[in-house]
C-alpha distance (Angstrom), angle and dihedral (degrees) to the residues before:
residue distance angle dihedral
M1 . . .
I2 3.83 . .
T3 3.75 120.3 .
R4 3.77 121.3 -178.1
F5 3.75 140.8 168.2
I6 3.80 112.3 -125.8
G7 3.73 122.8 -165.4
G8 3.79 133.8 15.1
L9 3.72 130.6 -101.9
L10 3.89 110.7 -44.9
V11 3.77 116.8 -158.9
A12 3.81 114.8 -140.1
T13 3.80 117.4 -119.1
L14 3.84 96.6 -145.6
G15 3.78 100.0 122.0
L16 3.74 129.3 -103.7
V17 3.70 127.5 -75.2
S18 3.81 84.0 -136.3
S19 3.77 121.6 20.1
A20 3.78 114.1 -99.5
A21 3.81 90.5 -161.4
A22 3.78 91.1 55.8
Q23 3.80 90.2 48.2
R24 3.84 93.0 49.8
A25 3.80 90.8 49.1
A26 3.76 93.8 48.4
G27 3.79 95.2 53.1
P28 3.82 120.1 -165.4
S29 3.76 119.3 -12.9
L30 3.74 120.7 -103.0
A31 3.82 88.8 -110.6
A32 3.76 89.1 64.0
V33 3.85 94.1 54.6
L34 3.80 103.6 34.9
P35 3.84 122.3 82.3
S36 3.76 115.0 -103.5
S37 3.79 92.4 -125.6
V38 3.81 130.7 30.0
G39 3.74 98.6 -127.3
G40 3.80 101.1 24.1
G41 3.75 126.8 100.4
S42 3.74 95.5 -147.6
S43 3.76 119.7 124.0
P44 3.77 116.5 -112.0
A45 3.75 120.0 -105.6
A46 3.76 114.8 -103.2
A47 3.79 104.8 -95.4
P48 3.80 118.7 -155.0
L49 3.82 112.8 -101.4
F50 3.80 93.6 -145.9
K51 3.75 137.3 40.7
P52 3.83 109.8 -95.9
D53 3.80 90.7 -124.4
S54 3.82 94.7 53.8
I55 3.82 115.4 121.5
F56 3.79 119.1 -157.3
I57 3.77 129.0 -157.4
N58 3.82 100.9 -169.1
P59 3.80 110.4 23.1
D60 3.89 124.3 -178.4
V61 3.84 87.3 -105.2
R62 3.78 118.3 28.1
P63 3.83 121.6 -140.5
Q64 3.76 117.9 -98.7
F65 3.75 131.0 -156.2
T66 3.75 110.4 -117.0
G67 3.79 104.7 -92.2
G68 3.85 93.5 20.6
D69 3.79 124.0 -116.8
A70 3.84 90.9 -28.2
G71 3.85 89.5 54.8
M72 3.77 91.6 48.6
R73 3.84 91.6 51.6
A74 3.77 91.3 48.1
Y75 3.86 91.8 48.0
M76 3.81 90.4 49.6
T77 3.80 94.2 45.2
K78 3.88 92.8 50.0
N79 3.84 98.3 41.7
L80 3.79 107.2 33.9
H81 3.71 116.4 105.6
Y82 3.79 115.1 -168.7
P83 3.90 105.6 -133.3
E84 3.80 113.5 -115.4
Q85 3.78 90.8 -132.9
A86 3.84 92.2 57.1
L87 3.82 90.7 46.0
R88 3.83 93.0 54.4
K89 3.84 89.0 50.4
H90 3.82 92.0 44.9
L91 3.88 85.2 -125.8
T92 3.83 119.2 172.9
G93 3.76 133.9 167.3
K94 3.79 148.8 103.5
V95 3.76 126.4 -64.3
Y96 3.72 117.0 -159.0
V97 3.80 114.8 -150.4
R98 3.79 122.3 -168.0
F99 3.79 120.4 -160.6
V100 3.79 142.1 158.6
L101 3.76 114.7 -117.8
S102 3.84 110.1 -150.3
A103 3.76 125.4 -134.3
T104 3.74 88.2 -98.6
G105 3.81 93.8 53.0
Q106 3.82 98.5 -103.6
V107 3.82 122.2 138.5
T108 3.77 114.2 -116.3
D109 3.83 136.6 168.2
A110 3.79 95.6 17.3
S111 3.84 120.2 179.3
V112 3.75 139.3 159.2
V113 3.79 113.3 -103.0
R114 3.81 95.9 -174.6
G115 3.80 137.1 -14.1
P116 3.74 144.6 140.0
G117 3.81 97.6 -100.3
S118 3.84 123.9 -149.2
G119 3.74 91.4 117.7
L120 3.82 98.3 -47.7
N121 3.78 94.5 97.9
E122 3.80 90.4 52.3
E123 3.79 92.8 48.0
A124 3.76 93.5 49.6
L125 3.82 91.3 48.7
R126 3.79 89.5 48.4
L127 3.84 90.0 53.5
V128 3.76 93.1 50.6
W129 3.74 94.2 48.4
L130 3.85 91.4 52.0
M131 3.76 95.1 49.2
P132 3.79 117.7 127.8
P133 3.76 117.3 -114.8
W134 3.81 114.2 -70.4
Q135 3.78 127.8 -140.3
P136 3.87 97.5 -94.8
A137 3.82 128.0 -121.4
R138 3.82 120.7 -98.8
Q139 3.74 130.9 -147.0
R140 3.77 116.3 -174.8
G141 3.80 90.0 -17.4
Q142 3.78 94.9 -53.8
T143 3.82 122.2 108.9
V144 3.83 110.0 -116.1
R145 3.80 140.4 178.9
V146 3.74 116.4 -97.5
V147 3.82 135.5 -175.7
C148 3.77 115.4 -126.1
T149 3.80 135.6 -178.6
I150 3.78 121.5 -159.3
P151 3.79 129.4 -173.7
I152 3.88 117.0 -136.4
E153 3.73 113.0 -165.9
F154 3.76 125.0 -151.7
Q155 3.80 120.0 -160.0
E156 3.78 131.6 167.2
């Protein structure tokens, strides 16, 4: 039985929850450039550039699995368990799993976009939920949430 991960990280083309183009055009908020007190000489606290619930699809710096593509392949090879039901049916194929990667690199909101079923979808989803933290995406120097879709290929 040969199991391998094909392809790198694919970024979904669904559309932003909040428009990245509008955020780029707006620049930093006024709170980030105005002093915190009228008469004080203290510097303002660094205000976030984006809303914490914003989800990006194409950030300046994309997220990366810890260890890169080689680390992803090693993780998949070590942790993937070919479902017995799929083996009996000689079922192979790709399962596409979409998830949101948090600003701290944790997988959230994972779901199967498309897959052949017979246990393969559930196994791919299990693998994604158990992934170690990723190096998070960055937009204008700030870590941000990003939506990702990865293919997980099952071959006998």
